[in-house]
C-alpha positions in Angstrom: 36.4 -15.8 -46.1 39.4 -14.1 -48.2 38.8 -10.7 -49.1 40.2 -10.1 -52.5 42.6 -6.8 -52.8 41.3 -3.8 -55.0 44.1 -4.7 -57.5 42.3 -7.9 -58.2 39.2 -6.4 -59.0 37.3 -6.4 -62.2 34.6 -4.0 -63.0 31.3 -5.6 -63.3 29.2 -8.5 -61.9 26.0 -9.2 -62.8 23.5 -11.7 -60.4 20.6 -12.9 -61.9 17.9 -13.8 -59.6 17.0 -12.0 -55.8 16.6 -15.2 -53.8 18.7 -16.7 -51.4 21.2 -18.2 -53.5 21.1 -14.6 -55.6 21.7 -12.5 -52.5 24.9 -14.6 -50.8 26.4 -14.9 -54.2 26.1 -10.8 -54.4 27.8 -10.7 -51.1 30.6 -12.7 -52.4 31.1 -10.9 -55.6 31.2 -7.0 -53.9 34.4 -8.1 -52.6 35.9 -8.8 -56.0 34.2 -6.3 -58.4 33.6 -2.5 -58.4 30.0 -2.7 -59.4 27.6 -5.6 -58.7 24.0 -5.7 -60.1 21.0 -7.8 -59.2 18.2 -8.4 -61.7 14.8 -10.1 -60.6 11.7 -10.6 -62.3 9.6 -9.8 -59.1 8.5 -6.0 -58.5 9.8 -4.6 -55.5 10.0 -7.3 -52.3 7.1 -8.2 -51.0 6.6 -10.6 -48.2 5.8 -13.6 -50.2 7.3 -13.5 -53.9 6.1 -14.9 -57.3 9.1 -16.4 -58.3 9.8 -18.0 -55.2 6.8 -20.8 -55.4 8.1 -22.6 -52.5 8.6 -19.5 -50.4 5.5 -20.6 -48.2 7.0 -23.9 -46.9 9.0 -24.5 -44.0 12.8 -23.7 -45.0 15.7 -24.8 -42.7 19.1 -22.9 -42.6 21.6 -25.9 -41.5 24.6 -25.2 -39.3 26.9 -25.4 -42.1 24.9 -22.8 -44.5 24.8 -20.7 -41.1 28.4 -20.3 -40.9 28.8 -19.5 -44.7 26.2 -16.5 -44.0 28.4 -15.2 -41.3 31.3 -15.4 -43.5 29.6 -13.4 -45.9 28.1 -11.0 -43.6 29.7 -11.4 -40.2 27.2 -10.8 -37.6 24.2 -11.5 -39.5 23.0 -14.8 -37.8 23.2 -13.3 -34.5 21.5 -10.2 -36.1 18.7 -12.5 -37.4 18.6 -14.2 -33.8 18.1 -11.2 -32.0 15.5 -9.9 -34.6 13.5 -13.4 -33.5 14.6 -16.4 -35.9 15.1 -19.6 -33.9 18.3 -21.1 -33.1 18.2 -24.8 -33.0 20.8 -27.6 -32.0 20.1 -29.8 -34.9 19.3 -33.1 -33.0 18.6 -32.2 -29.0 16.4 -29.2 -30.2 14.2 -31.3 -32.7 11.6 -34.2 -32.2 13.4 -36.1 -35.1 11.2 -39.0 -36.7 12.9 -41.7 -39.0 10.7 -44.9 -39.7 8.6 -44.4 -37.3 11.0 -43.7 -34.7 12.2 -40.9 -32.7 15.7 -40.3 -32.2 17.2 -40.0 -29.2 18.1 -36.1 -28.5 21.6 -35.6 -27.8 23.4 -32.6 -28.3 25.1 -32.4 -31.5 26.4 -28.6 -30.8 25.7 -27.1 -34.2 22.6 -24.9 -34.7 20.4 -24.3 -37.2 18.5 -20.9 -38.4 14.7 -21.1 -38.3 12.8 -18.7 -40.0 10.2 -17.7 -43.2 11.6 -17.5 -46.3 10.8 -13.8 -46.7 12.6 -13.1 -43.3 16.0 -14.7 -44.5 15.9 -12.7 -47.8 14.8 -9.4 -45.7 17.9 -9.3 -43.8 20.0 -10.3 -46.6 18.8 -7.8 -48.8 19.7 -5.1 -45.7 23.1 -6.2 -45.5 23.8 -6.4 -49.1 22.3 -2.6 -50.3 24.5 -1.5 -47.5 27.5 -2.3 -49.9 29.1 0.1 -52.0 28.7 -0.5 -55.9 25.6 -2.6 -55.6 22.5 -1.8 -57.9 19.2 -4.0 -57.7 17.0 -4.2 -60.5 13.2 -5.4 -59.9 10.3 -6.2 -62.4 12.6 -7.1 -65.2 13.0 -10.0 -67.3 16.3 -11.3 -68.6 16.0 -12.3 -72.1 19.3 -13.7 -72.8 23.1 -13.6 -72.7 25.4 -11.8 -74.3 28.9 -13.6 -75.8 30.7 -15.3 -78.4 32.5 -18.4 -78.3 34.8 -18.2 -75.9 32.6 -16.0 -73.2 29.8 -14.1 -71.8 29.9 -10.6 -71.6 26.5 -9.5 -70.4 23.0 -10.4 -70.2 20.1 -8.8 -72.0 17.1 -7.7 -69.8 13.7 -6.1 -70.5 12.1 -4.1 -67.9 8.4 -4.8 -67.3 6.8 -1.3 -67.6 4.7 -0.5 -70.3 6.7 0.9 -73.4 10.1 -0.2 -72.0 12.9 -1.1 -74.2 15.4 -3.8 -74.1 18.6 -3.0 -72.2 22.1 -4.7 -72.0 24.5 -4.8 -68.8 28.1 -5.3 -69.5 29.7 -7.9 -67.4 32.8 -9.5 -66.6 31.2 -12.4 -64.8 27.5 -13.2 -64.9 25.9 -15.5 -62.3 22.7 -17.2 -63.4 20.8 -18.2 -59.6 17.3 -17.8 -61.3 16.1 -21.2 -59.9 14.8 -24.3 -61.5 13.2 -22.2 -64.3 16.6 -21.1 -65.4 16.6 -20.4 -69.2 20.6 -20.8 -69.3 20.6 -24.4 -71.2 18.5 -22.5 -74.1 20.9 -19.2 -74.1 23.8 -21.6 -74.3 22.5 -23.4 -77.3 21.5 -19.8 -78.7 25.2 -19.1 -78.5 26.2 -22.3 -80.1 26.7 -24.2 -77.0 25.8 -27.6 -76.0 22.8 -28.2 -73.5 24.3 -29.8 -70.2 23.0 -33.1 -69.7 20.6 -33.7 -66.9 20.7 -36.2 -64.0 17.1 -36.5 -62.6 15.7 -38.4 -59.4 12.0 -38.5 -59.9 10.6 -38.2 -56.0 7.1 -36.5 -56.5 6.5 -34.8 -53.4 3.5 -32.8 -52.4 3.4 -30.2 -49.8 0.6 -28.0 -47.9 1.3 -25.5 -45.4 0.2 -22.6 -43.1 1.4 -20.4 -40.5 0.2 -20.9 -36.9 0.3 -19.8 -33.5 0.2 -22.6 -31.2 -0.2 -22.4 -27.2 2.8 -21.0 -25.3 4.1 -24.6 -24.4 8.2 -25.1 -24.1 8.0 -27.5 -26.2 6.3 -26.0 -29.2 9.5 -24.1 -30.1 10.8 -27.6 -31.3 11.0 -29.3 -34.7 8.7 -32.0 -35.3 10.1 -33.6 -38.4 10.3 -36.6 -40.8 8.3 -39.8 -41.2 6.0 -39.7 -37.9 4.5 -42.9 -38.2 5.9 -45.0 -41.1 3.0 -44.3 -43.7 4.7 -42.0 -46.1 3.2 -38.9 -44.8 5.6 -36.7 -43.3 5.2 -33.3 -41.0 7.1 -30.5 -40.0 6.4 -28.1 -37.4 9.1 -25.5 -37.6 9.2 -22.3 -34.6 9.9 -19.3 -36.7 10.2 -15.7 -36.0 7.5 -13.7 -34.1 6.1 -16.6 -32.1 5.3 -18.4 -35.1 5.0 -22.1 -36.6 5.2 -23.2 -40.0 3.3 -26.1 -40.0 3.9 -28.2 -43.3 2.7 -31.3 -44.4 4.2 -33.9 -47.1 3.1 -36.9 -49.3 4.9 -39.0 -52.0 2.7 -40.2 -54.8 -1.0 -39.0 -56.4 -2.5 -40.8 -53.4 -0.9 -39.1 -50.4 -1.0 -35.8 -51.8 -1.7 -33.5 -48.8 -5.3 -31.2 -49.3 -5.8 -27.9 -48.9 -9.4 -27.7 -47.5 -9.7 -27.3 -44.3 -11.3 -30.6 -43.4 -9.2 -32.3 -45.4 -5.8 -30.6 -44.0 -6.7 -31.4 -40.7 -7.8 -34.6 -41.2 -4.0 -35.4 -43.0 -2.2 -33.5 -40.2 -4.2 -36.0 -37.5 -2.8 -39.0 -39.4 0.8 -37.3 -40.1 1.3 -36.0 -36.3 2.2 -37.1 -32.9 -1.1 -37.2 -30.6 0.0 -34.4 -28.8 1.2 -32.3 -31.6 -2.5 -33.0 -33.1 -4.0 -32.0 -29.6 -2.0 -28.7 -29.6 -3.1 -27.7 -33.2 -6.7 -27.8 -32.4 -6.3 -25.0 -30.3 -3.6 -23.5 -32.6 -4.7 -20.1 -34.2 -4.3 -20.1 -38.1 -2.3 -17.4 -39.4 -2.7 -17.6 -43.1 -4.4 -20.3 -45.7 -3.6 -23.4 -46.4 -1.3 -23.3 -49.8 0.1 -26.0 -51.8 3.3 -26.7 -54.1 4.7 -30.0 -55.5 8.1 -31.1 -56.2 7.9 -33.7 -59.1 12.0 -34.3 -59.2 15.7 -33.5 -58.1 17.3 -32.1 -61.3 21.1 -31.7 -61.6 22.3 -29.7 -64.7 25.9 -31.0 -65.9 27.9 -28.2 -66.9 30.9 -29.8 -65.3 30.7 -32.3 -68.0 30.4 -30.2 -70.7 33.0 -30.0 -73.2 32.8 -26.2 -74.1 31.6 -24.2 -71.6 32.2 -20.2 -71.7 33.9 -18.4 -69.0 32.6 -15.5 -67.5 28.9 -17.4 -66.7 28.6 -19.6 -63.7 25.4 -21.3 -62.4 23.9 -22.1 -58.8 21.3 -22.9 -56.8 18.4 -24.5 -58.0 19.5 -23.3 -61.3 22.3 -25.7 -60.9 21.0 -28.4 -59.0 17.8 -28.7 -57.3 17.5 -31.1 -54.3 15.0 -33.3 -52.3 13.2 -30.4 -50.3 12.7 -33.2 -47.8 16.2 -33.3 -46.8 15.8 -29.8 -46.4 19.6 -28.9 -47.6 18.9 -26.4 -50.5 19.7 -23.3 -48.5 22.9 -24.7 -47.0 24.2 -25.5 -50.4 23.2 -22.4 -52.0 25.6 -21.1 -49.1 28.2 -23.5 -49.7 27.9 -22.8 -53.3 28.7 -19.2 -52.7 31.8 -20.0 -50.8 32.8 -21.9 -53.5 32.5 -19.1 -55.7 34.4 -16.9 -53.5 37.1 -19.8 -53.4 37.2 -19.6 -57.1 37.9 -16.0 -57.6 40.1 -15.9 -54.6 42.5 -18.4 -56.8 42.8 -16.3 -60.1 40.4 -15.2 -63.2 41.4 -17.9 -65.3 38.7 -20.7 -66.2 36.5 -19.0 -63.5 33.6 -21.1 -64.7 35.6 -24.7 -64.9 37.1 -23.8 -61.5 33.8 -23.4 -60.2 32.1 -26.4 -61.1 34.7 -28.6 -60.1 33.9 -27.0 -56.5 30.6 -27.5 -56.9 30.6 -30.8 -58.1 32.4 -32.0 -54.8 29.9 -30.2 -52.9 26.8 -31.2 -54.3 27.9 -35.4 -54.6 26.7 -35.7 -51.2 23.2 -34.4 -51.1 22.7 -35.8 -54.6 23.2 -39.1 -53.3 21.0 -38.7 -50.3 18.2 -37.8 -53.1 18.7 -41.6 -54.3 21.0 -41.5 -56.9 25.1 -41.4 -56.9 26.5 -38.4 -58.8 28.7 -40.8 -60.7 28.4 -44.5 -61.5 28.3 -46.3 -58.2 31.9 -47.4 -56.8 32.0 -50.4 -54.5 32.3 -47.9 -51.2 29.0 -46.0 -52.2 27.8 -49.5 -52.7 28.8 -50.7 -49.3 27.2 -47.5 -48.0 23.8 -48.2 -49.5 23.9 -51.5 -47.8 24.4 -50.3 -44.4 22.2 -47.4 -44.3 19.4 -49.5 -43.3 21.1 -50.7 -40.4 22.2 -47.1 -39.3 19.0 -45.8 -39.6 17.6 -48.7 -37.5 20.3 -48.5 -34.8 19.8 -44.2 -34.5 16.5 -44.7 -33.0 18.0 -46.1 -29.9 21.5 -45.0 -30.2 22.9 -41.8 -29.3 26.2 -41.8 -31.2 24.6 -42.9 -34.2 21.9 -40.7 -34.6 23.8 -37.9 -33.8 26.7 -39.0 -36.6 23.6 -39.6 -39.1 22.2 -36.1 -38.4 25.2 -34.6 -38.6 25.9 -36.2 -42.3 22.2 -35.2 -43.2 23.3 -31.8 -41.9 26.3 -31.4 -44.2 28.5 -31.1 -41.2 30.4 -34.4 -42.0 30.5 -36.4 -45.5 28.7 -39.9 -45.7 32.1 -41.7 -44.9 32.1 -40.6 -41.5 29.0 -43.1 -40.9 31.7 -46.0 -41.9 34.1 -45.4 -39.0 34.3 -48.3 -37.0 32.9 -46.3 -34.1 29.7 -45.7 -35.5 29.0 -48.8 -38.1 30.3 -51.3 -35.2 27.6 -50.1 -33.1 25.0 -50.4 -35.8 26.5 -53.9 -36.9 26.6 -55.0 -32.8 23.2 -53.8 -31.9 21.9 -55.6 -35.0 23.3 -58.8 -34.3 22.3 -58.8 -30.6 18.5 -58.2 -31.5 18.5 -61.5 -33.1 18.2 -59.8 -37.0 19.9 -60.6 -40.2 
């Protein structure tokens, strides 16, 4: 990542939100601004924060995201690994199921980082607070933006302590990293701008999760993922720090929502997991209660399509686009957006918002399409890709080359167009013809 010279620096930047996206973005901004302030509504960080309701469920930092983390905070992935995070090749170290079939476990040569959400954030904070000119403000609500018809010049915050009064934070750049609950559309409207249009993909996914400790068998350090028994139930068993696993089960629609009572949860797990995993889980030590989370829809606020948008403000992470958690791409996309902001600021300070949203749209187009809807009206190439996907997925169950390329696309290492290469597509078509199908 290119570092800005001191001559290029502005004075103040403010990041709204101290989650994964906000902390990474703040790490970028310390290279461009003399003072960076991070504001979060939660009090001083605890193990699990109210502002991250999905925090107790399985999280996976994919290889593309891990690379960006190391660009922003050099050596941090090795530090996390030394502190207990689990590094795993995204196919050979996983038991990955698709359509009820387990994919061949062939090496991809790229490693994801497995840890709990508090672990990621704790390590990011530790590196961030070591940066000069950084201030973190916890336990404060953001109540509005400051600006005019051309640019945003700061934010208004209200500390949560009794008898506190509103404060104004002046800023040359404000970054909204406040997640799905972002109020930027409302604040923009209050300043006379239009609200962004929203694209939505209804997914209605429900989760139930708990931390467990499994018997010390080598294969238990692997991820069990996907649709194991082709009945719409999903399961993730993710090795994390301190010899723990996050056990997350998922269901789509009201009839498949996982229960949180002990008997119901155990029954759901038994229906979703492979038999050997069910057996191991019967002897596992439960380290937490079962917690639930529901994710009704993916949502992309199309700031890039607004006719007018103030400079001095950008929106990142789930505040910009919240993707299907089933694909485990949220942390990685947030990291790629942080790199995009660094590239934007390195290129100059004119039209920062417009230039950033252009870069962010390029990042989001592929994962948004994986959520079930193209970013723009479908072109012929997209339609052909959709028509071929079922053949590719079927071939991936027995063909290591196809499986590896499919996982590289899902992991955001390669664009979806790589699935259309003759070396991959030809294998899928040949195998389908050979089996007498279609």
